[in-house]
TORKOL-4160 file (C-alpha; in steps of 0.2 Angstrom, whole numbers, padded with zeros to 4 digits, m for minus):
322
<pt num="1" X="1212" Y="0953" Z="m0050"/>
<pt num="2" X="1226" Y="0942" Z="m0049"/>
<pt num="3" X="1236" Y="0938" Z="m0033"/>
<pt num="4" X="1249" Y="0949" Z="m0039"/>
<pt num="5" X="1239" Y="0963" Z="m0043"/>
<pt num="6" X="1232" Y="0963" Z="m0025"/>
<pt num="7" X="1239" Y="0975" Z="m0010"/>
<pt num="8" X="1252" Y="0966" Z="m0001"/>
<pt num="9" X="1251" Y="0966" Z="0017"/>
<pt num="10" X="1266" Y="0958" Z="0026"/>
<pt num="11" X="1266" Y="0955" Z="0045"/>
<pt num="12" X="1283" Y="0954" Z="0055"/>
<pt num="13" X="1284" Y="0942" Z="0070"/>
<pt num="14" X="1297" Y="0943" Z="0081"/>
<pt num="15" X="1303" Y="0934" Z="0098"/>
<pt num="16" X="1288" Y="0935" Z="0111"/>
<pt num="17" X="1276" Y="0944" Z="0099"/>
<pt num="18" X="1257" Y="0943" Z="0105"/>
<pt num="19" X="1247" Y="0931" Z="0096"/>
<pt num="20" X="1230" Y="0941" Z="0098"/>
<pt num="21" X="1237" Y="0955" Z="0086"/>
<pt num="22" X="1242" Y="0943" Z="0074"/>
<pt num="23" X="1226" Y="0934" Z="0073"/>
<pt num="24" X="1217" Y="0951" Z="0072"/>
<pt num="25" X="1228" Y="0955" Z="0056"/>
<pt num="26" X="1225" Y="0936" Z="0050"/>
<pt num="27" X="1208" Y="0939" Z="0051"/>
<pt num="28" X="1206" Y="0956" Z="0042"/>
<pt num="29" X="1218" Y="0956" Z="0028"/>
<pt num="30" X="1223" Y="0937" Z="0027"/>
<pt num="31" X="1206" Y="0928" Z="0024"/>
<pt num="32" X="1198" Y="0924" Z="0009"/>
<pt num="33" X="1183" Y="0934" Z="0004"/>
<pt num="34" X="1170" Y="0924" Z="m0004"/>
<pt num="35" X="1155" Y="0935" Z="0001"/>
<pt num="36" X="1163" Y="0948" Z="m0009"/>
<pt num="37" X="1166" Y="0938" Z="m0024"/>
<pt num="38" X="1186" Y="0943" Z="m0023"/>
<pt num="39" X="1201" Y="0944" Z="m0011"/>
<pt num="40" X="1206" Y="0961" Z="m0004"/>
<pt num="41" X="1224" Y="0958" Z="0002"/>
<pt num="42" X="1239" Y="0948" Z="m0003"/>
<pt num="43" X="1244" Y="0943" Z="0015"/>
<pt num="44" X="1261" Y="0936" Z="0022"/>
<pt num="45" X="1269" Y="0932" Z="0038"/>
<pt num="46" X="1288" Y="0934" Z="0040"/>
<pt num="47" X="1300" Y="0933" Z="0054"/>
<pt num="48" X="1319" Y="0936" Z="0056"/>
<pt num="49" X="1322" Y="0918" Z="0062"/>
<pt num="50" X="1316" Y="0901" Z="0056"/>
<pt num="51" X="1308" Y="0897" Z="0074"/>
<pt num="52" X="1299" Y="0912" Z="0082"/>
<pt num="53" X="1292" Y="0909" Z="0100"/>
<pt num="54" X="1276" Y="0917" Z="0103"/>
<pt num="55" X="1272" Y="0927" Z="0119"/>
<pt num="56" X="1276" Y="0918" Z="0135"/>
<pt num="57" X="1282" Y="0902" Z="0124"/>
<pt num="58" X="1263" Y="0898" Z="0121"/>
<pt num="59" X="1268" Y="0891" Z="0104"/>
<pt num="60" X="1283" Y="0892" Z="0091"/>
<pt num="61" X="1279" Y="0900" Z="0074"/>
<pt num="62" X="1289" Y="0891" Z="0060"/>
<pt num="63" X="1286" Y="0889" Z="0041"/>
<pt num="64" X="1284" Y="0908" Z="0037"/>
<pt num="65" X="1296" Y="0919" Z="0025"/>
<pt num="66" X="1311" Y="0930" Z="0031"/>
<pt num="67" X="1313" Y="0947" Z="0033"/>
<pt num="68" X="1316" Y="0949" Z="0014"/>
<pt num="69" X="1297" Y="0948" Z="0011"/>
<pt num="70" X="1296" Y="0967" Z="0020"/>
<pt num="71" X="1304" Y="0971" Z="0002"/>
<pt num="72" X="1287" Y="0968" Z="m0007"/>
<pt num="73" X="1277" Y="0976" Z="0006"/>
<pt num="74" X="1263" Y="0989" Z="0002"/>
<pt num="75" X="1258" Y="0988" Z="0020"/>
<pt num="76" X="1270" Y="0982" Z="0034"/>
<pt num="77" X="1263" Y="0978" Z="0052"/>
<pt num="78" X="1278" Y="0979" Z="0063"/>
<pt num="79" X="1280" Y="0967" Z="0079"/>
<pt num="80" X="1270" Y="0971" Z="0095"/>
<pt num="81" X="1277" Y="0963" Z="0112"/>
<pt num="82" X="1273" Y="0964" Z="0130"/>
<pt num="83" X="1293" Y="0967" Z="0135"/>
<pt num="84" X="1294" Y="0985" Z="0129"/>
<pt num="85" X="1310" Y="0987" Z="0138"/>
<pt num="86" X="1319" Y="0975" Z="0127"/>
<pt num="87" X="1328" Y="0983" Z="0111"/>
<pt num="88" X="1320" Y="0977" Z="0095"/>
<pt num="89" X="1331" Y="0967" Z="0083"/>
<pt num="90" X="1342" Y="0978" Z="0072"/>
<pt num="91" X="1338" Y="0969" Z="0057"/>
<pt num="92" X="1320" Y="0972" Z="0061"/>
<pt num="93" X="1322" Y="0990" Z="0063"/>
<pt num="94" X="1332" Y="0991" Z="0047"/>
<pt num="95" X="1316" Y="0982" Z="0036"/>
<pt num="96" X="1305" Y="0996" Z="0043"/>
<pt num="97" X="1315" Y="1010" Z="0039"/>
<pt num="98" X="1318" Y="1003" Z="0022"/>
<pt num="99" X="1299" Y="1000" Z="0020"/>
<pt num="100" X="1295" Y="1017" Z="0026"/>
<pt num="101" X="1308" Y="1025" Z="0014"/>
<pt num="102" X="1300" Y="1017" Z="m0002"/>
<pt num="103" X="1284" Y="1022" Z="0003"/>
<pt num="104" X="1275" Y="1008" Z="0012"/>
<pt num="105" X="1262" Y="1010" Z="0024"/>
<pt num="106" X="1267" Y="1006" Z="0042"/>
<pt num="107" X="1255" Y="0999" Z="0054"/>
<pt num="108" X="1258" Y="0996" Z="0073"/>
<pt num="109" X="1246" Y="0987" Z="0085"/>
<pt num="110" X="1247" Y="0990" Z="0103"/>
<pt num="111" X="1266" Y="0991" Z="0108"/>
<pt num="112" X="1270" Y="0990" Z="0090"/>
<pt num="113" X="1271" Y="1009" Z="0092"/>
<pt num="114" X="1288" Y="1005" Z="0102"/>
<pt num="115" X="1295" Y="0996" Z="0087"/>
<pt num="116" X="1291" Y="1011" Z="0075"/>
<pt num="117" X="1297" Y="1023" Z="0086"/>
<pt num="118" X="1313" Y="1013" Z="0089"/>
<pt num="119" X="1315" Y="1012" Z="0071"/>
<pt num="120" X="1315" Y="1032" Z="0071"/>
<pt num="121" X="1301" Y="1033" Z="0059"/>
<pt num="122" X="1288" Y="1042" Z="0072"/>
<pt num="123" X="1299" Y="1056" Z="0075"/>
<pt num="124" X="1288" Y="1072" Z="0072"/>
<pt num="125" X="1273" Y="1061" Z="0070"/>
<pt num="126" X="1257" Y="1057" Z="0079"/>
<pt num="127" X="1253" Y="1040" Z="0087"/>
<pt num="128" X="1245" Y="1031" Z="0101"/>
<pt num="129" X="1250" Y="1016" Z="0112"/>
<pt num="130" X="1241" Y="1006" Z="0125"/>
<pt num="131" X="1238" Y="1018" Z="0141"/>
<pt num="132" X="1247" Y="1009" Z="0152"/>
<pt num="133" X="1264" Y="1011" Z="0144"/>
<pt num="134" X="1260" Y="1030" Z="0139"/>
<pt num="135" X="1272" Y="1037" Z="0151"/>
<pt num="136" X="1286" Y="1025" Z="0147"/>
<pt num="137" X="1283" Y="1030" Z="0128"/>
<pt num="138" X="1284" Y="1048" Z="0132"/>
<pt num="139" X="1300" Y="1046" Z="0142"/>
<pt num="140" X="1309" Y="1035" Z="0129"/>
<pt num="141" X="1302" Y="1045" Z="0113"/>
<pt num="142" X="1299" Y="1062" Z="0117"/>
<pt num="143" X="1300" Y="1067" Z="0099"/>
<pt num="144" X="1284" Y="1058" Z="0096"/>
<pt num="145" X="1268" Y="1066" Z="0099"/>
<pt num="146" X="1258" Y="1052" Z="0109"/>
<pt num="147" X="1239" Y="1054" Z="0110"/>
<pt num="148" X="1237" Y="1040" Z="0124"/>
<pt num="149" X="1217" Y="1042" Z="0126"/>
<pt num="150" X="1212" Y="1038" Z="0109"/>
<pt num="151" X="1208" Y="1020" Z="0100"/>
<pt num="152" X="1221" Y="1024" Z="0085"/>
<pt num="153" X="1229" Y="1036" Z="0076"/>
<pt num="154" X="1230" Y="1038" Z="0057"/>
<pt num="155" X="1243" Y="1050" Z="0052"/>
<pt num="156" X="1243" Y="1045" Z="0034"/>
<pt num="157" X="1255" Y="1033" Z="0029"/>
<pt num="158" X="1259" Y="1028" Z="0048"/>
<pt num="159" X="1245" Y="1021" Z="0058"/>
<pt num="160" X="1245" Y="1015" Z="0076"/>
<pt num="161" X="1232" Y="1007" Z="0088"/>
<pt num="162" X="1230" Y="1007" Z="0106"/>
<pt num="163" X="1225" Y="0991" Z="0116"/>
<pt num="164" X="1224" Y="0974" Z="0109"/>
<pt num="165" X="1205" Y="0975" Z="0103"/>
<pt num="166" X="1209" Y="0991" Z="0096"/>
<pt num="167" X="1219" Y="0982" Z="0082"/>
<pt num="168" X="1202" Y="0977" Z="0075"/>
<pt num="169" X="1196" Y="0995" Z="0074"/>
<pt num="170" X="1212" Y="1000" Z="0065"/>
<pt num="171" X="1211" Y="0986" Z="0055"/>
<pt num="172" X="1192" Y="0989" Z="0049"/>
<pt num="173" X="1197" Y="1008" Z="0047"/>
<pt num="174" X="1211" Y="1003" Z="0034"/>
<pt num="175" X="1199" Y="0992" Z="0025"/>
<pt num="176" X="1186" Y="1007" Z="0024"/>
<pt num="177" X="1201" Y="1018" Z="0018"/>
<pt num="178" X="1205" Y="1006" Z="0005"/>
<pt num="179" X="1189" Y="0999" Z="m0001"/>
<pt num="180" X="1176" Y="1010" Z="0007"/>
<pt num="181" X="1162" Y="1008" Z="0019"/>
<pt num="182" X="1152" Y="0994" Z="0011"/>
<pt num="183" X="1167" Y="0982" Z="0009"/>
<pt num="184" X="1172" Y="0986" Z="0028"/>
<pt num="185" X="1154" Y="0983" Z="0034"/>
<pt num="186" X="1155" Y="0966" Z="0026"/>
<pt num="187" X="1171" Y="0961" Z="0033"/>
<pt num="188" X="1165" Y="0968" Z="0051"/>
<pt num="189" X="1149" Y="0957" Z="0050"/>
<pt num="190" X="1160" Y="0942" Z="0046"/>
<pt num="191" X="1168" Y="0945" Z="0062"/>
<pt num="192" X="1153" Y="0949" Z="0072"/>
<pt num="193" X="1161" Y="0965" Z="0077"/>
<pt num="194" X="1157" Y="0984" Z="0076"/>
<pt num="195" X="1157" Y="0991" Z="0059"/>
<pt num="196" X="1163" Y="1008" Z="0064"/>
<pt num="197" X="1172" Y="1016" Z="0079"/>
<pt num="198" X="1180" Y="1031" Z="0078"/>
<pt num="199" X="1198" Y="1032" Z="0081"/>
<pt num="200" X="1196" Y="1047" Z="0093"/>
<pt num="201" X="1185" Y="1036" Z="0105"/>
<pt num="202" X="1193" Y="1033" Z="0121"/>
<pt num="203" X="1203" Y="1018" Z="0125"/>
<pt num="204" X="1195" Y="1015" Z="0144"/>
<pt num="205" X="1176" Y="1015" Z="0146"/>
<pt num="206" X="1169" Y="1014" Z="0162"/>
<pt num="207" X="1156" Y="1002" Z="0160"/>
<pt num="208" X="1160" Y="0990" Z="0146"/>
<pt num="209" X="1148" Y="0976" Z="0151"/>
<pt num="210" X="1131" Y="0981" Z="0159"/>
<pt num="211" X="1128" Y="0974" Z="0177"/>
<pt num="212" X="1114" Y="0962" Z="0179"/>
<pt num="213" X="1099" Y="0970" Z="0170"/>
<pt num="214" X="1103" Y="0977" Z="0152"/>
<pt num="215" X="1104" Y="0996" Z="0152"/>
<pt num="216" X="1114" Y="1000" Z="0139"/>
<pt num="217" X="1113" Y="1012" Z="0125"/>
<pt num="218" X="1110" Y="0998" Z="0112"/>
<pt num="219" X="1091" Y="1000" Z="0110"/>
<pt num="220" X="1092" Y="1018" Z="0107"/>
<pt num="221" X="1107" Y="1017" Z="0094"/>
<pt num="222" X="1097" Y="1005" Z="0085"/>
<pt num="223" X="1082" Y="1016" Z="0084"/>
<pt num="224" X="1093" Y="1032" Z="0080"/>
<pt num="225" X="1101" Y="1022" Z="0065"/>
<pt num="226" X="1083" Y="1019" Z="0059"/>
<pt num="227" X="1078" Y="1036" Z="0058"/>
<pt num="228" X="1095" Y="1044" Z="0053"/>
<pt num="229" X="1086" Y="1054" Z="0037"/>
<pt num="230" X="1076" Y="1064" Z="0050"/>
<pt num="231" X="1084" Y="1080" Z="0060"/>
<pt num="232" X="1088" Y="1071" Z="0076"/>
<pt num="233" X="1096" Y="1080" Z="0089"/>
<pt num="234" X="1104" Y="1076" Z="0106"/>
<pt num="235" X="1089" Y="1081" Z="0114"/>
<pt num="236" X="1079" Y="1069" Z="0103"/>
<pt num="237" X="1089" Y="1054" Z="0108"/>
<pt num="238" X="1087" Y="1061" Z="0126"/>
<pt num="239" X="1069" Y="1061" Z="0125"/>
<pt num="240" X="1068" Y="1044" Z="0116"/>
<pt num="241" X="1077" Y="1036" Z="0130"/>
<pt num="242" X="1067" Y="1046" Z="0143"/>
<pt num="243" X="1083" Y="1053" Z="0152"/>
<pt num="244" X="1090" Y="1072" Z="0153"/>
<pt num="245" X="1103" Y="1076" Z="0140"/>
<pt num="246" X="1116" Y="1077" Z="0155"/>
<pt num="247" X="1113" Y="1059" Z="0158"/>
<pt num="248" X="1113" Y="1055" Z="0139"/>
<pt num="249" X="1131" Y="1062" Z="0138"/>
<pt num="250" X="1137" Y="1053" Z="0154"/>
<pt num="251" X="1130" Y="1037" Z="0147"/>
<pt num="252" X="1137" Y="1040" Z="0130"/>
<pt num="253" X="1157" Y="1042" Z="0138"/>
<pt num="254" X="1154" Y="1029" Z="0149"/>
<pt num="255" X="1148" Y="1015" Z="0136"/>
<pt num="256" X="1156" Y="1022" Z="0120"/>
<pt num="257" X="1169" Y="1035" Z="0125"/>
<pt num="258" X="1161" Y="1048" Z="0113"/>
<pt num="259" X="1147" Y="1062" Z="0113"/>
<pt num="260" X="1131" Y="1058" Z="0106"/>
<pt num="261" X="1133" Y="1073" Z="0093"/>
<pt num="262" X="1150" Y="1065" Z="0089"/>
<pt num="263" X="1142" Y="1047" Z="0086"/>
<pt num="264" X="1126" Y="1054" Z="0077"/>
<pt num="265" X="1137" Y="1063" Z="0064"/>
<pt num="266" X="1149" Y="1047" Z="0062"/>
<pt num="267" X="1134" Y="1036" Z="0060"/>
<pt num="268" X="1127" Y="1049" Z="0046"/>
<pt num="269" X="1142" Y="1050" Z="0037"/>
<pt num="270" X="1145" Y="1030" Z="0037"/>
<pt num="271" X="1128" Y="1030" Z="0028"/>
<pt num="272" X="1132" Y="1044" Z="0016"/>
<pt num="273" X="1147" Y="1034" Z="0010"/>
<pt num="274" X="1136" Y="1018" Z="0009"/>
<pt num="275" X="1123" Y="1027" Z="m0002"/>
<pt num="276" X="1137" Y="1035" Z="m0014"/>
<pt num="277" X="1145" Y="1018" Z="m0014"/>
<pt num="278" X="1130" Y="1011" Z="m0019"/>
<pt num="279" X="1127" Y="1023" Z="m0034"/>
<pt num="280" X="1117" Y="1038" Z="m0027"/>
<pt num="281" X="1127" Y="1052" Z="m0036"/>
<pt num="282" X="1115" Y="1067" Z="m0031"/>
<pt num="283" X="1123" Y="1076" Z="m0016"/>
<pt num="284" X="1107" Y="1085" Z="m0010"/>
<pt num="285" X="1099" Y="1068" Z="m0010"/>
<pt num="286" X="1113" Y="1059" Z="0001"/>
<pt num="287" X="1112" Y="1074" Z="0012"/>
<pt num="288" X="1094" Y="1073" Z="0015"/>
<pt num="289" X="1094" Y="1054" Z="0017"/>
<pt num="290" X="1107" Y="1054" Z="0030"/>
<pt num="291" X="1101" Y="1068" Z="0040"/>
<pt num="292" X="1116" Y="1080" Z="0035"/>
<pt num="293" X="1105" Y="1093" Z="0029"/>
<pt num="294" X="1113" Y="1102" Z="0014"/>
<pt num="295" X="1125" Y="1096" Z="0002"/>
<pt num="296" X="1138" Y="1109" Z="0008"/>
<pt num="297" X="1137" Y="1101" Z="0025"/>
<pt num="298" X="1139" Y="1084" Z="0016"/>
<pt num="299" X="1155" Y="1089" Z="0007"/>
<pt num="300" X="1162" Y="1095" Z="0023"/>
<pt num="301" X="1159" Y="1081" Z="0035"/>
<pt num="302" X="1164" Y="1068" Z="0021"/>
<pt num="303" X="1180" Y="1076" Z="0018"/>
<pt num="304" X="1184" Y="1079" Z="0036"/>
<pt num="305" X="1180" Y="1060" Z="0040"/>
<pt num="306" X="1187" Y="1053" Z="0023"/>
<pt num="307" X="1199" Y="1067" Z="0015"/>
<pt num="308" X="1189" Y="1066" Z="0000"/>
<pt num="309" X="1174" Y="1075" Z="m0007"/>
<pt num="310" X="1158" Y="1066" Z="m0014"/>
<pt num="311" X="1165" Y="1066" Z="m0030"/>
<pt num="312" X="1180" Y="1059" Z="m0026"/>
<pt num="313" X="1173" Y="1046" Z="m0014"/>
<pt num="314" X="1162" Y="1040" Z="m0029"/>
<pt num="315" X="1176" Y="1039" Z="m0042"/>
<pt num="316" X="1187" Y="1029" Z="m0029"/>
<pt num="317" X="1173" Y="1018" Z="m0021"/>
<pt num="318" X="1157" Y="1017" Z="m0032"/>
<pt num="319" X="1147" Y="1007" Z="m0038"/>
<pt num="320" X="1147" Y="0992" Z="m0026"/>
<pt num="321" X="1133" Y="0978" Z="m0027"/>
<pt num="322" X="1121" Y="0981" Z="m0014"/>
C-alpha cells in the first residue's frame, strides 16, 4: 500500500492545545506499524500559525503544515484546549466546516467537542465531553445532544471522546472500525492499553486504583475470558468470585463503569470478530465458540456492535494473519 493510498488523518493544533491528546493521536494514528507489516494511516499535523504555544506554554510547536493540510484529510482531529470559554479561530472553524461538507470524518478529544459545536457541525447530533464542562456545554450549545456520562460517542462521521484517557479508547475504536478487532488488538498491545472499553462505559469510576491489597476484578475477568465458549451467566461470575450477584454488580460499576452482562456480551462479540477475521466463515461455529449460542444471536449482536452482519464483517476485515 502506497503512502498516497493510505487513509489520511490530520490533526489541527491551535494555541494552548493539550499535549496529552496530541500524543494519543500520534501514538494511535501516526506511528509506523512494523508488527503489522504495513502502515495504517498517513498522519499529519497542521496549525493556523507557524509557531503554536502548547498548553500553559510548556513548549512551542513548529515545523508543521498550515491549515491547507485539512483539505486532504479523510479524518480531521480538531483542537482541544482547557480554555473552553475562549472562541476558536475563525480560520480553524472554517476548515472544520469545509472538511465536514466534503465528507471527512471529524473527531474531537475532550474539549474538542466545544470546537466542533462552535463550528456548527454538531447541531442535532450526539456528542460527549469531559464531565466537568457538561453544564457549560449544554448552556452554550443547546442544539447538541450531550451524553456526559460515557467514554465516547460514535455518531457516524463525527466522534467525540470525554476525558483525556478516553482519547485512547476512541482512537482504538476508530482503528477497530477501520481495520477490525485483530488489528486494533495489536495496536493496543503495543500501547499496553486495554483493547476494548465500550463507549457507553462511565467516565468516572468510584475506585480506579485498588487500595493496598489487590481486590480488583482482574482475576475474574481473566478467568471469564478463558471460558467464553461456555454458557457463562452473571450467577456463574458471582459464584466464581465467591460473592453475591448484587456485590458483583456493584464492583463492576465501581471498577469498570458497566454491568457484568454488558461486559460479558462485549467480550463475546470481540472474540467473534477475531474469529471471523481469522477465517472462520461458519456463523454457527463462531456463535458456539464465543458463547453467543445461535447464529441468529451472533448476527443480532454483531450488527448492533459493528453495524455489519457476519458476512459483511468477513468481507471487510478477513482474513488477517494469526
